C-alpha positions as CSV (number, residue, x, y, z in Angstrom):
1,M,123.0,91.8,98.3
2,Y,123.9,91.4,102.0
3,F,124.0,93.9,104.9
4,H,126.8,92.2,106.9
5,D,129.6,89.8,106.1
6,A,128.5,87.5,108.9
7,E,125.4,86.5,106.9
8,T,127.5,84.4,104.5
9,L,130.2,83.0,106.8
10,E,131.2,79.3,106.2
11,R,129.7,77.0,108.9
12,N,133.0,76.3,110.6
13,E,133.9,80.0,110.7
14,L,130.5,80.8,112.2
15,E,130.8,78.1,114.9
16,K,134.3,79.4,115.7
17,L,132.9,82.9,116.2
18,Q,130.1,81.5,118.3
19,V,132.6,79.7,120.6
20,E,134.7,82.8,121.0
21,R,131.6,85.0,121.8
22,L,130.0,82.3,124.1
23,K,133.2,82.3,126.2
24,K,133.1,86.1,126.5
25,T,129.4,85.9,127.3
26,I,130.1,83.5,130.2
27,E,132.8,85.8,131.4
28,Q,130.5,88.8,131.3
29,A,127.5,87.0,132.8
30,A,129.6,86.0,135.8
31,N,129.6,89.7,136.8
32,S,125.9,89.6,137.5
33,P,124.6,88.5,140.9
34,Y,122.4,85.7,139.4
35,Y,124.9,84.0,137.1
36,S,127.8,84.5,139.5
37,E,125.9,82.2,141.9
38,V,124.7,79.8,139.2
39,F,128.3,79.4,137.8
40,K,129.8,78.8,141.3
41,K,127.2,76.2,142.1
42,N,127.8,74.3,138.8
43,N,131.6,74.9,138.5
44,I,131.2,76.8,135.2
45,D,133.8,79.0,133.6
46,P,134.7,79.8,130.0
47,S,137.3,77.1,129.8
48,I,134.6,74.3,129.5
49,I,133.5,75.6,126.1
50,K,135.5,73.9,123.4
51,S,132.9,73.8,120.7
52,A,129.4,75.3,120.0
53,D,127.9,72.0,121.1
54,D,129.4,72.5,124.6
55,I,126.6,74.9,125.3
56,K,124.7,71.9,126.6
57,K,127.0,72.0,129.6
58,L,125.4,75.2,130.7
59,P,122.1,75.3,132.8
60,F,118.9,76.7,131.4
61,T,117.5,80.1,132.3
62,S,113.7,80.3,132.7
63,K,111.1,83.1,132.8
64,D,110.8,82.4,136.6
65,D,114.5,82.9,137.0
66,L,114.2,86.4,135.4
67,R,111.3,87.2,137.6
68,S,113.1,86.1,140.7
69,Q,116.0,88.5,139.8
70,Y,113.7,91.5,139.2
71,P,114.8,94.3,139.0
72,Y,118.6,94.2,138.9
73,G,119.9,90.7,139.5
74,L,121.0,90.0,135.9
75,L,122.9,93.2,135.3
76,T,126.7,92.9,134.7
77,K,127.4,96.6,135.1
78,P,126.4,99.5,137.4
79,I,123.0,100.9,136.7
80,D,124.3,104.3,135.5
81,E,125.9,102.5,132.5
82,F,122.5,101.6,131.1
83,V,120.4,103.8,128.9
84,R,117.2,101.9,128.1
85,L,114.7,99.7,130.0
86,H,112.0,97.5,128.6
87,A,109.7,95.4,130.7
88,S,106.8,93.0,130.5
89,S,103.4,94.3,131.7
90,G,103.6,92.3,135.0
91,T,99.8,92.2,135.1
92,T,99.8,88.5,136.2
93,G,102.7,88.8,138.7
94,T,106.2,90.0,138.9
95,P,107.3,91.5,135.6
96,T,110.6,90.9,133.8
97,A,112.9,93.8,133.0
98,V,115.4,94.0,130.3
99,F,118.2,96.6,130.4
100,Y,120.4,97.9,127.5
101,T,123.7,99.8,127.4
102,Q,124.3,102.1,124.5
103,K,126.4,99.4,122.8
104,D,123.5,96.9,123.2
105,L,121.1,99.4,121.5
106,D,123.6,99.9,118.7
107,T,124.0,96.1,118.2
108,W,120.2,95.7,118.2
109,A,119.7,98.5,115.7
110,D,122.3,96.8,113.4
111,L,120.5,93.5,113.6
112,M,117.2,95.1,112.8
113,A,118.6,96.9,109.8
114,R,120.1,93.6,108.6
115,S,116.7,92.0,109.0
116,M,115.0,94.7,107.0
117,Y,117.6,94.6,104.3
118,A,117.1,90.8,103.9
119,V,113.4,91.3,102.9
120,G,114.3,94.0,100.3
121,L,114.0,97.3,102.3
122,R,116.5,100.0,101.3
123,R,117.3,103.5,102.4
124,S,114.9,104.9,99.7
125,D,111.9,103.3,101.4
126,V,109.4,105.0,103.7
127,L,108.5,102.7,106.6
128,Q,105.4,103.3,108.7
129,N,105.6,101.7,112.1
130,M,102.1,100.7,113.1
131,S,103.1,99.0,116.3
132,G,102.8,100.2,119.9
133,Y,105.7,102.0,121.4
134,G,106.5,102.2,125.1
135,L,107.7,99.2,127.2
136,F,106.9,96.8,124.3
137,T,110.1,96.2,122.4
138,G,108.5,95.8,119.0
139,G,107.9,99.4,118.3
140,L,111.2,100.9,119.2
141,G,113.2,97.9,117.8
142,I,111.7,98.4,114.4
143,H,112.0,102.1,114.6
144,Y,115.7,102.3,115.3
145,G,116.5,99.5,112.8
146,S,114.6,101.5,110.1
147,E,116.5,104.6,110.9
148,R,119.8,102.7,111.0
149,L,119.1,101.4,107.5
150,G,118.4,105.0,106.4
151,C,114.6,104.8,105.7
152,L,112.3,107.7,106.3
153,T,110.5,106.4,109.4
154,V,106.9,107.3,110.3
155,P,106.3,106.5,114.0
156,A,102.5,106.2,113.6
157,G,102.0,103.8,116.5
158,A,99.0,101.5,116.8
159,G,95.3,102.1,116.0
160,N,93.6,105.2,114.5
161,T,92.9,103.5,111.1
162,K,91.9,106.7,109.2
163,R,95.1,108.5,110.2
164,Q,97.2,105.5,109.2
165,I,95.6,105.4,105.8
166,K,96.2,109.2,105.3
167,L,99.8,109.0,106.3
168,I,100.4,106.1,103.9
169,R,98.9,107.9,101.0
170,D,100.3,111.4,101.8
171,F,103.9,110.2,102.3
172,N,104.0,107.3,99.8
173,V,104.7,104.7,102.5
174,T,106.3,101.6,100.9
175,A,106.7,99.4,103.9
176,M,104.9,98.9,107.2
177,H,105.4,97.1,110.5
178,I,102.0,95.6,111.6
179,I,100.7,92.8,113.8
180,P,99.1,90.1,111.6
181,S,95.6,90.2,113.2
182,F,95.5,94.0,112.8
183,A,96.8,93.7,109.2
184,L,93.7,91.7,108.3
185,Y,91.4,94.2,110.0
186,F,93.3,97.1,108.4
187,A,93.0,95.7,104.9
188,A,89.2,95.5,105.3
189,K,89.1,99.1,106.6
190,V,91.1,100.4,103.7
191,R,88.4,99.1,101.4
192,E,85.6,100.5,103.6
193,E,87.3,103.9,103.3
194,G,86.9,103.7,99.5
195,F,90.5,102.8,98.6
196,D,91.7,99.8,96.6
197,P,94.7,98.1,98.4
198,A,96.2,97.4,95.0
199,D,96.5,101.2,94.4
200,M,98.3,101.9,97.7
201,P,102.0,102.6,97.6
202,W,103.1,99.8,99.9
203,R,105.0,96.8,98.8
204,I,106.4,95.2,102.0
205,A,104.8,94.4,105.4
206,L,106.9,93.2,108.4
207,I,104.6,91.0,110.4
208,G,105.2,89.4,113.8
209,A,104.6,89.8,117.5
210,E,102.0,87.0,117.5
211,P,102.0,83.5,116.1
212,H,100.3,83.1,112.8
213,T,99.9,80.5,110.1
214,E,101.0,80.4,106.5
215,H,97.3,80.7,105.6
216,T,97.1,84.0,107.6
217,R,100.2,85.4,105.8
218,R,98.8,84.5,102.4
219,K,95.5,86.1,103.3
220,I,97.3,89.3,104.3
221,E,99.2,89.3,101.0
222,E,96.0,88.7,99.0
223,M,93.9,91.3,100.8
224,M,96.6,94.0,100.8
225,H,98.4,93.3,97.5
226,I,101.7,93.2,99.4
227,K,104.6,90.9,100.3
228,A,104.4,90.0,104.0
229,Y,107.5,88.8,105.8
230,N,107.6,86.8,109.0
231,S,109.9,87.7,111.9
232,Y,110.8,86.4,115.4
233,G,112.0,88.2,118.5
234,L,111.5,88.4,122.2
235,S,112.4,91.0,124.7
236,E,114.7,88.7,126.6
237,M,116.9,88.5,123.5
238,N,116.6,92.3,122.8
239,G,113.3,92.3,121.0
240,P,112.6,91.8,117.3
241,G,115.5,91.0,115.0
242,V,116.4,87.6,116.5
243,A,115.3,85.8,113.3
244,F,113.9,87.1,110.1
245,E,112.7,85.8,106.7
246,C,114.5,86.8,103.5
247,T,112.9,87.4,100.2
248,E,112.6,83.6,99.7
249,Q,110.0,83.4,102.4
250,D,111.4,80.0,103.4
251,G,111.9,80.1,107.1
252,M,113.5,82.7,109.4
253,H,117.3,83.1,109.5
254,V,118.6,83.2,113.0
255,W,121.4,85.7,113.2
256,E,123.9,83.2,114.6
257,D,126.8,85.6,115.1
258,S,124.6,87.2,117.8
259,Y,122.6,84.2,119.1
260,I,122.9,80.5,119.6
261,A,119.6,78.7,119.0
262,E,118.8,75.2,120.2
263,I,115.6,73.2,119.9
264,I,114.9,70.8,122.8
265,D,112.2,68.4,124.0
266,P,110.1,70.5,126.4
267,E,109.9,67.5,128.8
268,T,113.4,66.1,128.8
269,G,115.5,69.2,127.9
270,E,117.4,67.2,125.4
271,H,118.1,68.3,121.8
272,V,115.5,66.9,119.3
273,A,116.5,65.4,116.0
274,E,117.0,67.8,113.1
275,G,113.7,68.9,111.6
276,E,111.6,67.8,114.7
277,I,109.4,70.3,116.5
278,G,110.5,71.3,120.0
279,E,111.0,74.3,122.3
280,L,113.3,77.0,121.2
281,V,116.2,77.9,123.5
282,M,118.2,81.1,122.9
283,T,121.5,82.5,124.2
284,T,122.8,86.0,123.6
285,L,126.3,86.4,122.2
286,T,126.7,90.1,121.8
287,R,124.8,91.7,124.7
288,E,127.1,93.2,127.3
289,G,124.8,94.6,129.9
290,M,122.4,91.8,130.5
291,P,123.5,88.6,128.7
292,I,121.1,85.6,129.0
293,I,122.2,82.0,128.7
294,R,120.1,79.1,127.4
295,Y,116.8,80.9,127.8
296,R,113.7,78.6,127.5
297,T,111.4,80.7,125.3
298,R,108.5,78.1,125.5
299,D,108.0,78.8,121.7
300,L,107.6,75.8,119.6
301,T,109.3,75.5,116.2
302,R,111.9,73.4,114.3
303,F,115.1,73.9,112.3
304,L,114.5,73.8,108.6
305,P,116.9,71.4,106.8
306,G,119.1,72.5,103.9
307,E,120.4,75.8,102.8
308,C,118.4,78.9,101.7
309,K,118.5,79.9,98.1
310,C,119.4,83.5,99.2
311,G,122.9,82.4,100.0
312,R,122.8,83.2,103.8
313,T,124.4,80.4,105.8
314,S,122.7,80.9,109.1
315,R,120.2,78.2,110.2
316,R,116.6,78.8,109.7
317,I,113.7,78.2,112.0
318,D,110.1,77.5,110.9
319,R,107.3,79.9,111.9
320,I,106.4,79.7,115.6
321,M,103.7,77.0,115.9
322,G,102.5,78.1,119.4
323,R,103.8,78.0,122.9
324,A,104.5,74.9,125.0
325,D,102.3,76.4,127.7
326,D,99.5,77.3,125.2
327,M,98.6,73.7,124.7
328,L,94.9,72.9,125.5
329,I,93.9,69.5,126.8
330,L,90.3,68.6,126.1
331,K,88.8,65.1,126.4
332,G,92.3,63.7,126.6
333,V,93.4,65.4,123.4
334,N,96.3,67.8,123.1
335,I,95.3,70.9,120.9
336,Y,97.4,73.9,119.9
337,P,95.4,77.0,118.9
338,M,97.6,77.3,115.7
339,Q,96.1,74.0,114.5
340,I,92.7,75.7,114.6
341,E,93.9,78.8,112.8
342,K,95.6,76.8,110.1
343,I,92.2,75.3,109.2
344,I,90.1,78.4,109.6
345,M,92.2,80.8,107.6
346,G,92.4,78.3,104.7
347,I,88.6,78.4,104.2
348,P,87.5,81.0,101.5
349,E,84.2,82.0,103.3
350,V,86.0,83.0,106.5
351,G,86.7,86.7,107.3
352,H,89.7,87.9,109.2
353,N,88.8,87.1,112.9
354,Y,88.0,84.3,115.1
355,V,88.1,83.3,118.8
356,I,88.4,80.0,120.6
357,E,86.2,79.7,123.8
358,L,86.6,77.1,126.4
359,F,83.5,76.5,128.5
360,K,81.9,73.9,130.8
361,E,78.8,71.9,129.9
362,G,77.8,70.1,133.1
363,L,81.1,68.7,134.3
364,M,82.6,68.4,130.9
365,D,85.0,70.9,129.3
366,Q,83.9,71.9,125.8
367,I,85.5,74.0,123.0
368,R,83.6,76.5,120.8
369,V,85.1,78.3,117.8
370,K,83.4,81.6,116.8
371,V,84.3,82.5,113.2
372,E,83.6,85.7,111.3
373,I,82.1,85.0,107.9
374,K,82.6,87.4,104.9
375,E,79.7,89.6,104.3
376,E,78.9,88.1,100.9
377,F,78.5,84.7,102.5
378,F,76.5,85.8,105.5
379,V,73.2,85.6,103.7
380,E,69.6,84.7,104.7
381,D,69.8,81.2,103.2
382,M,70.3,79.2,106.4
383,R,71.1,76.1,104.5
384,A,74.1,77.7,102.9
385,L,75.3,78.9,106.4
386,Q,74.7,75.5,107.8
387,G,76.8,74.0,105.0
388,I,79.7,76.3,105.8
389,Q,79.4,75.5,109.5
390,K,79.4,71.8,108.9
391,K,82.4,72.1,106.6
392,I,84.4,74.0,109.2
393,S,83.4,71.6,112.0
394,S,84.4,68.6,109.9
395,M,87.8,70.0,108.9
396,L,88.5,71.0,112.5
397,R,87.6,67.5,113.7
398,D,90.0,65.9,111.2
399,E,92.8,68.2,112.5
400,I,92.3,68.2,116.3
401,L,90.5,64.9,116.6
402,I,87.5,66.2,118.6
403,T,84.4,68.0,117.2
404,P,84.2,71.6,118.4
405,R,81.1,73.7,118.4
406,V,81.3,76.1,115.5
407,E,79.4,79.4,115.7
408,L,79.3,81.6,112.6
409,V,79.1,85.3,113.3
410,Q,78.9,88.4,111.1
411,H,81.8,90.3,109.7
412,N,83.5,92.7,112.3
413,S,81.4,91.3,115.2
414,I,84.3,89.9,117.2
415,P,85.9,92.7,119.3
416,K,89.3,93.9,117.9
417,T,92.4,94.8,119.9
418,E,95.2,97.2,118.9
419,G,97.8,94.9,120.4
420,K,98.2,91.1,120.1
421,A,95.0,89.4,119.4
422,K,93.5,87.3,122.2
423,R,92.6,84.1,120.4
424,V,91.7,81.9,123.4
425,V,89.2,82.9,126.0
426,D,88.7,80.5,129.0
427,L,85.2,80.9,130.4
428,R,85.4,77.8,132.6
429,D,86.3,79.7,135.8
430,E,83.5,82.2,135.2
431,E,81.0,79.4,135.0
432,D,82.1,77.7,138.3
């Protein structure tokens, strides 16, 4: 039932293992130029860690810290001991680079295999990886985890819908890795090609890489006739496989033998109460080449109380609700894009795509939500469309406390992307 003994460790045993590995992580990190300086400045050494709670004695690491140490400042070993590099795009400034030794890659593959096993994948499955490869960690992370589990792995990559459908049908693909926004688009394209999703061989979809609501997950499941499992990862912590749902679909298990997770108030940096939403902070416990301590992810979530029915003892986090730096402030009101998605994706008439536009009207900032409507509802009867428009506008006002402009558009009229969907478009600078 379980892939690794660590999944069911008693809490005291798990925390004992965390303390042991955190001490070793501090010792290893001290070999890097960056942490060597930080530890000297703050009088930090492994002896200050007596319990898992003592992690609060360590300073945070930020995205800016990683950028400032580009390219080699966080490495604990000579460069010739590393075998893999992943990096952010760096299109908006200095990129971040993440390096892996062979041991790091093996550990990551094991964590990914464990994650896939938790949602029901077995070596008899055929997995089609419909994610981009390259510097993005999602593609290769899933790929090596699938092979480690023993699945026949199809590295299809992103895009080319007709080829994806042919591969799935020809090789009886039972599982796929797919970005949520593309999954909705793909389900519609399968029907357009004349196939019923209920007749496809798939049974499991691994979805992640972009925040999405429970309504979006349920819509994917209904449209594709599949079970879709949420996951969480970030390149600074290896990539995917940091936390994963199990078959209960009741939160994502953090693999706490490899990571320490904290949830803090983004403003004060203090731990929030159990069950409260805050910023996720992550520490690696098994990375040897580039350990990262108390990394501020900027992702917003909460710990779920209680134990999971699956029997795994690791703490669970809720789905990512957005990013601390994604918050929009309009007319004095704080708005997270996920609040808007939660409402939109729960409305039956809505298709699978939407976009939030920020624009200026005179000197005032305004918000407009463009929503694709299913073909059967996009009819000539303007009164019916106006009714849908008013319903969406009213429900959004109740959720975000201001009334956005709602524009209904035809099915497939909003441009699609093969990677992460761009849900918020800021037009204000263009209008200045």
